[in-house]
PyMOL Python script that loads the backbone (N, CA, C, O; Angstrom):
from pymol import cmd

cmd.read_pdbstr("""\
ATOM      1  N   UNK A   1      90.565  16.668 -72.842  1.00  0.00           N
ATOM      2  CA  UNK A   1      91.831  16.321 -72.272  1.00  0.00           C
ATOM      3  C   UNK A   1      92.856  17.353 -72.729  1.00  0.00           C
ATOM      4  O   UNK A   1      92.868  17.760 -73.891  1.00  0.00           O
ATOM      5  N   UNK A   2      93.699  17.764 -71.821  1.00  0.00           N
ATOM      6  CA  UNK A   2      94.813  18.658 -72.143  1.00  0.00           C
ATOM      7  C   UNK A   2      96.109  17.911 -71.837  1.00  0.00           C
ATOM      8  O   UNK A   2      96.286  17.354 -70.753  1.00  0.00           O
ATOM      9  N   UNK A   3      97.000  17.913 -72.811  1.00  0.00           N
ATOM     10  CA  UNK A   3      98.334  17.350 -72.606  1.00  0.00           C
ATOM     11  C   UNK A   3      99.302  18.524 -72.621  1.00  0.00           C
ATOM     12  O   UNK A   3      99.479  19.180 -73.647  1.00  0.00           O
ATOM     13  N   UNK A   4      99.915  18.778 -71.499  1.00  0.00           N
ATOM     14  CA  UNK A   4     100.823  19.906 -71.351  1.00  0.00           C
ATOM     15  C   UNK A   4     102.246  19.381 -71.463  1.00  0.00           C
ATOM     16  O   UNK A   4     102.650  18.506 -70.698  1.00  0.00           O
ATOM     17  N   UNK A   5     103.001  19.910 -72.406  1.00  0.00           N
ATOM     18  CA  UNK A   5     104.380  19.472 -72.605  1.00  0.00           C
ATOM     19  C   UNK A   5     105.295  20.627 -72.198  1.00  0.00           C
ATOM     20  O   UNK A   5     105.215  21.727 -72.744  1.00  0.00           O
ATOM     21  N   UNK A   6     106.149  20.355 -71.246  1.00  0.00           N
ATOM     22  CA  UNK A   6     107.035  21.378 -70.719  1.00  0.00           C
ATOM     23  C   UNK A   6     108.481  20.897 -70.876  1.00  0.00           C
ATOM     24  O   UNK A   6     108.752  19.696 -70.836  1.00  0.00           O
ATOM     25  N   UNK A   7     109.384  21.828 -71.051  1.00  0.00           N
ATOM     26  CA  UNK A   7     110.788  21.452 -71.152  1.00  0.00           C
ATOM     27  C   UNK A   7     111.647  22.608 -71.617  1.00  0.00           C
ATOM     28  O   UNK A   7     111.144  23.690 -71.922  1.00  0.00           O
ATOM     29  N   UNK A   8     112.912  22.376 -71.667  1.00  0.00           N
ATOM     30  CA  UNK A   8     113.878  23.407 -72.050  1.00  0.00           C
ATOM     31  C   UNK A   8     113.760  23.739 -73.538  1.00  0.00           C
ATOM     32  O   UNK A   8     113.245  22.947 -74.327  1.00  0.00           O
ATOM     33  N   UNK A   9     114.247  24.926 -73.903  1.00  0.00           N
ATOM     34  CA  UNK A   9     114.282  25.316 -75.309  1.00  0.00           C
ATOM     35  C   UNK A   9     115.076  24.285 -76.097  1.00  0.00           C
ATOM     36  O   UNK A   9     116.160  23.875 -75.682  1.00  0.00           O
ATOM     37  N   UNK A  10     114.533  23.870 -77.230  1.00  0.00           N
ATOM     38  CA  UNK A  10     115.242  22.946 -78.103  1.00  0.00           C
ATOM     39  C   UNK A  10     115.222  21.491 -77.672  1.00  0.00           C
ATOM     40  O   UNK A  10     115.973  20.678 -78.212  1.00  0.00           O
ATOM     41  N   UNK A  11     114.375  21.146 -76.706  1.00  0.00           N
ATOM     42  CA  UNK A  11     114.378  19.768 -76.203  1.00  0.00           C
ATOM     43  C   UNK A  11     113.451  18.834 -76.969  1.00  0.00           C
ATOM     44  O   UNK A  11     113.415  17.636 -76.687  1.00  0.00           O
ATOM     45  N   UNK A  12     112.691  19.367 -77.943  1.00  0.00           N
ATOM     46  CA  UNK A  12     111.841  18.508 -78.764  1.00  0.00           C
ATOM     47  C   UNK A  12     110.360  18.546 -78.415  1.00  0.00           C
ATOM     48  O   UNK A  12     109.603  17.667 -78.826  1.00  0.00           O
ATOM     49  N   UNK A  13     109.944  19.550 -77.663  1.00  0.00           N
ATOM     50  CA  UNK A  13     108.527  19.648 -77.275  1.00  0.00           C
ATOM     51  C   UNK A  13     107.604  19.725 -78.486  1.00  0.00           C
ATOM     52  O   UNK A  13     106.584  19.036 -78.533  1.00  0.00           O
ATOM     53  N   UNK A  14     107.951  20.549 -79.457  1.00  0.00           N
ATOM     54  CA  UNK A  14     107.110  20.696 -80.654  1.00  0.00           C
ATOM     55  C   UNK A  14     107.063  19.405 -81.453  1.00  0.00           C
ATOM     56  O   UNK A  14     106.013  19.048 -81.988  1.00  0.00           O
ATOM     57  N   UNK A  15     108.171  18.709 -81.543  1.00  0.00           N
ATOM     58  CA  UNK A  15     108.212  17.444 -82.264  1.00  0.00           C
ATOM     59  C   UNK A  15     107.303  16.419 -81.600  1.00  0.00           C
ATOM     60  O   UNK A  15     106.561  15.710 -82.280  1.00  0.00           O
ATOM     61  N   UNK A  16     107.357  16.341 -80.284  1.00  0.00           N
ATOM     62  CA  UNK A  16     106.491  15.421 -79.544  1.00  0.00           C
ATOM     63  C   UNK A  16     105.025  15.821 -79.717  1.00  0.00           C
ATOM     64  O   UNK A  16     104.171  14.964 -79.946  1.00  0.00           O
ATOM     65  N   UNK A  17     104.733  17.116 -79.609  1.00  0.00           N
ATOM     66  CA  UNK A  17     103.356  17.591 -79.770  1.00  0.00           C
ATOM     67  C   UNK A  17     102.811  17.241 -81.152  1.00  0.00           C
ATOM     68  O   UNK A  17     101.660  16.822 -81.273  1.00  0.00           O
ATOM     69  N   UNK A  18     103.614  17.404 -82.183  1.00  0.00           N
ATOM     70  CA  UNK A  18     103.176  17.081 -83.542  1.00  0.00           C
ATOM     71  C   UNK A  18     102.924  15.579 -83.706  1.00  0.00           C
ATOM     72  O   UNK A  18     101.985  15.187 -84.398  1.00  0.00           O
ATOM     73  N   UNK A  19     103.740  14.747 -83.085  1.00  0.00           N
ATOM     74  CA  UNK A  19     103.539  13.298 -83.149  1.00  0.00           C
ATOM     75  C   UNK A  19     102.243  12.904 -82.442  1.00  0.00           C
ATOM     76  O   UNK A  19     101.487  12.073 -82.943  1.00  0.00           O
ATOM     77  N   UNK A  20     101.993  13.496 -81.290  1.00  0.00           N
ATOM     78  CA  UNK A  20     100.744  13.224 -80.571  1.00  0.00           C
ATOM     79  C   UNK A  20      99.555  13.696 -81.394  1.00  0.00           C
ATOM     80  O   UNK A  20      98.562  12.981 -81.529  1.00  0.00           O
ATOM     81  N   UNK A  21      99.658  14.899 -81.941  1.00  0.00           N
ATOM     82  CA  UNK A  21      98.570  15.483 -82.740  1.00  0.00           C
ATOM     83  C   UNK A  21      98.204  14.594 -83.940  1.00  0.00           C
ATOM     84  O   UNK A  21      97.026  14.443 -84.266  1.00  0.00           O
ATOM     85  N   UNK A  22      99.186  14.024 -84.575  1.00  0.00           N
ATOM     86  CA  UNK A  22      98.923  13.136 -85.725  1.00  0.00           C
ATOM     87  C   UNK A  22      98.129  11.898 -85.325  1.00  0.00           C
ATOM     88  O   UNK A  22      97.436  11.310 -86.155  1.00  0.00           O
ATOM     89  N   UNK A  23      98.224  11.502 -84.070  1.00  0.00           N
ATOM     90  CA  UNK A  23      97.598  10.259 -83.623  1.00  0.00           C
ATOM     91  C   UNK A  23      96.317  10.440 -82.812  1.00  0.00           C
ATOM     92  O   UNK A  23      95.706   9.450 -82.409  1.00  0.00           O
ATOM     93  N   UNK A  24      95.903  11.661 -82.568  1.00  0.00           N
ATOM     94  CA  UNK A  24      94.662  11.908 -81.829  1.00  0.00           C
ATOM     95  C   UNK A  24      93.727  12.705 -82.733  1.00  0.00           C
ATOM     96  O   UNK A  24      93.965  13.885 -82.990  1.00  0.00           O
ATOM     97  N   UNK A  25      92.662  12.064 -83.216  1.00  0.00           N
ATOM     98  CA  UNK A  25      91.723  12.757 -84.100  1.00  0.00           C
ATOM     99  C   UNK A  25      91.125  14.001 -83.433  1.00  0.00           C
ATOM    100  O   UNK A  25      90.882  14.015 -82.227  1.00  0.00           O
ATOM    101  N   UNK A  26      90.895  15.036 -84.234  1.00  0.00           N
ATOM    102  CA  UNK A  26      90.273  16.301 -83.806  1.00  0.00           C
ATOM    103  C   UNK A  26      91.076  17.013 -82.721  1.00  0.00           C
ATOM    104  O   UNK A  26      90.522  17.830 -81.985  1.00  0.00           O
ATOM    105  N   UNK A  27      92.350  16.724 -82.609  1.00  0.00           N
ATOM    106  CA  UNK A  27      93.192  17.422 -81.636  1.00  0.00           C
ATOM    107  C   UNK A  27      93.783  18.675 -82.286  1.00  0.00           C
ATOM    108  O   UNK A  27      93.740  18.831 -83.506  1.00  0.00           O
ATOM    109  N   UNK A  28      94.323  19.546 -81.473  1.00  0.00           N
ATOM    110  CA  UNK A  28      95.029  20.710 -81.994  1.00  0.00           C
ATOM    111  C   UNK A  28      96.172  21.054 -81.060  1.00  0.00           C
ATOM    112  O   UNK A  28      96.201  20.632 -79.904  1.00  0.00           O
ATOM    113  N   UNK A  29      97.102  21.820 -81.575  1.00  0.00           N
ATOM    114  CA  UNK A  29      98.258  22.257 -80.793  1.00  0.00           C
ATOM    115  C   UNK A  29      98.092  23.732 -80.492  1.00  0.00           C
ATOM    116  O   UNK A  29      97.897  24.539 -81.401  1.00  0.00           O
ATOM    117  N   UNK A  30      98.169  24.085 -79.219  1.00  0.00           N
ATOM    118  CA  UNK A  30      98.197  25.485 -78.809  1.00  0.00           C
ATOM    119  C   UNK A  30      99.632  25.797 -78.402  1.00  0.00           C
ATOM    120  O   UNK A  30     100.161  25.207 -77.460  1.00  0.00           O
ATOM    121  N   UNK A  31     100.248  26.715 -79.110  1.00  0.00           N
ATOM    122  CA  UNK A  31     101.642  27.060 -78.847  1.00  0.00           C
ATOM    123  C   UNK A  31     101.720  28.504 -78.369  1.00  0.00           C
ATOM    124  O   UNK A  31     101.547  29.419 -79.174  1.00  0.00           O
ATOM    125  N   UNK A  32     101.976  28.734 -77.082  1.00  0.00           N
ATOM    126  CA  UNK A  32     102.038  30.102 -76.568  1.00  0.00           C
ATOM    127  C   UNK A  32     103.162  30.936 -77.170  1.00  0.00           C
ATOM    128  O   UNK A  32     103.141  32.164 -77.081  1.00  0.00           O
ATOM    129  N   UNK A  33     104.141  30.279 -77.780  1.00  0.00           N
ATOM    130  CA  UNK A  33     105.216  31.017 -78.445  1.00  0.00           C
ATOM    131  C   UNK A  33     104.673  31.900 -79.562  1.00  0.00           C
ATOM    132  O   UNK A  33     105.258  32.940 -79.865  1.00  0.00           O
ATOM    133  N   UNK A  34     103.566  31.503 -80.177  1.00  0.00           N
ATOM    134  CA  UNK A  34     102.990  32.292 -81.268  1.00  0.00           C
ATOM    135  C   UNK A  34     102.593  33.686 -80.781  1.00  0.00           C
ATOM    136  O   UNK A  34     102.704  34.655 -81.532  1.00  0.00           O
ATOM    137  N   UNK A  35     102.130  33.799 -79.529  1.00  0.00           N
ATOM    138  CA  UNK A  35     101.817  35.113 -78.967  1.00  0.00           C
ATOM    139  C   UNK A  35     103.082  35.956 -78.815  1.00  0.00           C
ATOM    140  O   UNK A  35     103.058  37.170 -79.019  1.00  0.00           O
ATOM    141  N   UNK A  36     104.163  35.314 -78.462  1.00  0.00           N
ATOM    142  CA  UNK A  36     105.436  36.047 -78.338  1.00  0.00           C
ATOM    143  C   UNK A  36     105.811  36.662 -79.684  1.00  0.00           C
ATOM    144  O   UNK A  36     106.226  37.819 -79.741  1.00  0.00           O
ATOM    145  N   UNK A  37     105.670  35.898 -80.762  1.00  0.00           N
ATOM    146  CA  UNK A  37     106.007  36.423 -82.085  1.00  0.00           C
ATOM    147  C   UNK A  37     105.136  37.626 -82.426  1.00  0.00           C
ATOM    148  O   UNK A  37     105.608  38.604 -83.005  1.00  0.00           O
ATOM    149  N   UNK A  38     103.851  37.540 -82.058  1.00  0.00           N
ATOM    150  CA  UNK A  38     102.945  38.664 -82.312  1.00  0.00           C
ATOM    151  C   UNK A  38     103.387  39.892 -81.515  1.00  0.00           C
ATOM    152  O   UNK A  38     103.512  40.982 -82.073  1.00  0.00           O
ATOM    153  N   UNK A  39     103.626  39.717 -80.206  1.00  0.00           N
ATOM    154  CA  UNK A  39     104.030  40.856 -79.367  1.00  0.00           C
ATOM    155  C   UNK A  39     105.314  41.490 -79.896  1.00  0.00           C
ATOM    156  O   UNK A  39     105.412  42.713 -79.990  1.00  0.00           O
ATOM    157  N   UNK A  40     106.285  40.670 -80.236  1.00  0.00           N
ATOM    158  CA  UNK A  40     107.562  41.210 -80.698  1.00  0.00           C
ATOM    159  C   UNK A  40     107.422  41.899 -82.051  1.00  0.00           C
ATOM    160  O   UNK A  40     108.237  42.754 -82.397  1.00  0.00           O
ATOM    161  N   UNK A  41     106.404  41.537 -82.810  1.00  0.00           N
ATOM    162  CA  UNK A  41     106.170  42.191 -84.103  1.00  0.00           C
ATOM    163  C   UNK A  41     105.534  43.569 -83.907  1.00  0.00           C
ATOM    164  O   UNK A  41     105.840  44.499 -84.652  1.00  0.00           O
ATOM    165  N   UNK A  42     104.655  43.709 -82.915  1.00  0.00           N
ATOM    166  CA  UNK A  42     103.912  44.965 -82.756  1.00  0.00           C
ATOM    167  C   UNK A  42     104.477  45.886 -81.675  1.00  0.00           C
ATOM    168  O   UNK A  42     104.169  47.078 -81.687  1.00  0.00           O
ATOM    169  N   UNK A  43     105.286  45.389 -80.749  1.00  0.00           N
ATOM    170  CA  UNK A  43     105.821  46.231 -79.679  1.00  0.00           C
ATOM    171  C   UNK A  43     106.952  47.116 -80.204  1.00  0.00           C
ATOM    172  O   UNK A  43     107.681  46.725 -81.116  1.00  0.00           O
ATOM    173  N   UNK A  44     107.092  48.300 -79.626  1.00  0.00           N
ATOM    174  CA  UNK A  44     108.220  49.164 -80.005  1.00  0.00           C
ATOM    175  C   UNK A  44     109.558  48.543 -79.550  1.00  0.00           C
ATOM    176  O   UNK A  44     109.612  47.793 -78.576  1.00  0.00           O
ATOM    177  N   UNK A  45     110.611  48.875 -80.271  1.00  0.00           N
ATOM    178  CA  UNK A  45     111.924  48.288 -79.989  1.00  0.00           C
ATOM    179  C   UNK A  45     112.389  48.505 -78.553  1.00  0.00           C
ATOM    180  O   UNK A  45     112.976  47.602 -77.958  1.00  0.00           O
ATOM    181  N   UNK A  46     112.138  49.684 -77.986  1.00  0.00           N
ATOM    182  CA  UNK A  46     112.617  49.931 -76.622  1.00  0.00           C
ATOM    183  C   UNK A  46     111.957  48.998 -75.615  1.00  0.00           C
ATOM    184  O   UNK A  46     112.582  48.632 -74.620  1.00  0.00           O
ATOM    185  N   UNK A  47     110.721  48.610 -75.847  1.00  0.00           N
ATOM    186  CA  UNK A  47     110.056  47.683 -74.930  1.00  0.00           C
ATOM    187  C   UNK A  47     110.595  46.265 -75.118  1.00  0.00           C
ATOM    188  O   UNK A  47     110.728  45.515 -74.151  1.00  0.00           O
ATOM    189  N   UNK A  48     110.897  45.908 -76.339  1.00  0.00           N
ATOM    190  CA  UNK A  48     111.429  44.573 -76.604  1.00  0.00           C
ATOM    191  C   UNK A  48     112.760  44.356 -75.880  1.00  0.00           C
ATOM    192  O   UNK A  48     113.029  43.260 -75.388  1.00  0.00           O
ATOM    193  N   UNK A  49     113.581  45.391 -75.816  1.00  0.00           N
ATOM    194  CA  UNK A  49     114.892  45.260 -75.168  1.00  0.00           C
ATOM    195  C   UNK A  49     114.754  45.143 -73.655  1.00  0.00           C
ATOM    196  O   UNK A  49     115.609  44.537 -73.009  1.00  0.00           O
ATOM    197  N   UNK A  50     113.699  45.709 -73.077  1.00  0.00           N
ATOM    198  CA  UNK A  50     113.550  45.750 -71.625  1.00  0.00           C
ATOM    199  C   UNK A  50     112.928  44.484 -71.042  1.00  0.00           C
ATOM    200  O   UNK A  50     113.213  44.141 -69.894  1.00  0.00           O
ATOM    201  N   UNK A  51     112.094  43.785 -71.795  1.00  0.00           N
ATOM    202  CA  UNK A  51     111.275  42.750 -71.185  1.00  0.00           C
ATOM    203  C   UNK A  51     111.484  41.363 -71.767  1.00  0.00           C
ATOM    204  O   UNK A  51     111.718  41.194 -72.963  1.00  0.00           O
ATOM    205  N   UNK A  52     111.393  40.386 -70.894  1.00  0.00           N
ATOM    206  CA  UNK A  52     111.254  38.999 -71.294  1.00  0.00           C
ATOM    207  C   UNK A  52     109.767  38.825 -71.598  1.00  0.00           C
ATOM    208  O   UNK A  52     108.933  39.229 -70.788  1.00  0.00           O
ATOM    209  N   UNK A  53     109.416  38.243 -72.728  1.00  0.00           N
ATOM    210  CA  UNK A  53     108.009  38.172 -73.115  1.00  0.00           C
ATOM    211  C   UNK A  53     107.151  37.463 -72.072  1.00  0.00           C
ATOM    212  O   UNK A  53     105.953  37.735 -71.994  1.00  0.00           O
ATOM    213  N   UNK A  54     107.717  36.569 -71.272  1.00  0.00           N
ATOM    214  CA  UNK A  54     106.933  35.841 -70.276  1.00  0.00           C
ATOM    215  C   UNK A  54     106.498  36.736 -69.120  1.00  0.00           C
ATOM    216  O   UNK A  54     105.656  36.339 -68.314  1.00  0.00           O
ATOM    217  N   UNK A  55     107.061  37.935 -69.030  1.00  0.00           N
ATOM    218  CA  UNK A  55     106.668  38.866 -67.974  1.00  0.00           C
ATOM    219  C   UNK A  55     105.635  39.882 -68.446  1.00  0.00           C
ATOM    220  O   UNK A  55     105.163  40.695 -67.652  1.00  0.00           O
ATOM    221  N   UNK A  56     105.284  39.845 -69.710  1.00  0.00           N
ATOM    222  CA  UNK A  56     104.285  40.771 -70.238  1.00  0.00           C
ATOM    223  C   UNK A  56     102.909  40.328 -69.740  1.00  0.00           C
ATOM    224  O   UNK A  56     102.507  39.183 -69.948  1.00  0.00           O
ATOM    225  N   UNK A  57     102.194  41.235 -69.084  1.00  0.00           N
ATOM    226  CA  UNK A  57     100.907  40.877 -68.479  1.00  0.00           C
ATOM    227  C   UNK A  57      99.924  40.287 -69.483  1.00  0.00           C
ATOM    228  O   UNK A  57      99.202  39.345 -69.157  1.00  0.00           O
ATOM    229  N   UNK A  58      99.886  40.825 -70.695  1.00  0.00           N
ATOM    230  CA  UNK A  58      98.967  40.296 -71.710  1.00  0.00           C
ATOM    231  C   UNK A  58      99.303  38.846 -72.048  1.00  0.00           C
ATOM    232  O   UNK A  58      98.399  38.030 -72.229  1.00  0.00           O
ATOM    233  N   UNK A  59     100.586  38.517 -72.133  1.00  0.00           N
ATOM    234  CA  UNK A  59     100.989  37.147 -72.452  1.00  0.00           C
ATOM    235  C   UNK A  59     100.585  36.206 -71.323  1.00  0.00           C
ATOM    236  O   UNK A  59     100.055  35.123 -71.568  1.00  0.00           O
ATOM    237  N   UNK A  60     100.840  36.630 -70.078  1.00  0.00           N
ATOM    238  CA  UNK A  60     100.502  35.799 -68.928  1.00  0.00           C
ATOM    239  C   UNK A  60      99.004  35.560 -68.831  1.00  0.00           C
ATOM    240  O   UNK A  60      98.563  34.444 -68.557  1.00  0.00           O
ATOM    241  N   UNK A  61      98.226  36.608 -69.055  1.00  0.00           N
ATOM    242  CA  UNK A  61      96.775  36.468 -68.979  1.00  0.00           C
ATOM    243  C   UNK A  61      96.255  35.532 -70.079  1.00  0.00           C
ATOM    244  O   UNK A  61      95.365  34.720 -69.825  1.00  0.00           O
ATOM    245  N   UNK A  62      96.791  35.636 -71.272  1.00  0.00           N
ATOM    246  CA  UNK A  62      96.359  34.817 -72.393  1.00  0.00           C
ATOM    247  C   UNK A  62      96.724  33.344 -72.181  1.00  0.00           C
ATOM    248  O   UNK A  62      96.065  32.461 -72.730  1.00  0.00           O
ATOM    249  N   UNK A  63      97.752  33.079 -71.402  1.00  0.00           N
ATOM    250  CA  UNK A  63      98.205  31.710 -71.196  1.00  0.00           C
ATOM    251  C   UNK A  63      97.859  31.141 -69.838  1.00  0.00           C
ATOM    252  O   UNK A  63      98.190  29.990 -69.552  1.00  0.00           O
ATOM    253  N   UNK A  64      97.210  31.905 -69.006  1.00  0.00           N
ATOM    254  CA  UNK A  64      96.795  31.435 -67.672  1.00  0.00           C
ATOM    255  C   UNK A  64      95.373  31.902 -67.382  1.00  0.00           C
ATOM    256  O   UNK A  64      95.150  32.703 -66.474  1.00  0.00           O
ATOM    257  N   UNK A  65      94.410  31.400 -68.156  1.00  0.00           N
ATOM    258  CA  UNK A  65      93.027  31.899 -67.983  1.00  0.00           C
ATOM    259  C   UNK A  65      92.437  31.563 -66.629  1.00  0.00           C
ATOM    260  O   UNK A  65      91.292  31.917 -66.349  1.00  0.00           O
TER     261      UNK A  65
END
""", "prot")
cmd.dss("prot")
cmd.show_as("cartoon", "prot")
cmd.util.cbc("prot")
cmd.orient("prot")
């Protein structure tokens, strides 16, 4: 089963996901934001200024298999 939580920044998605995770044995949380942190850590500064991370092909491919 996949539970997809969508919403605006700061609306409590992570809090809800953590509450669900605590109550479903052997569940895990996949947070695509973690890939953004990785990309922004390794990408050169000029690329970071030009792009929204959601438009990076690698990010899209990793999150839309």
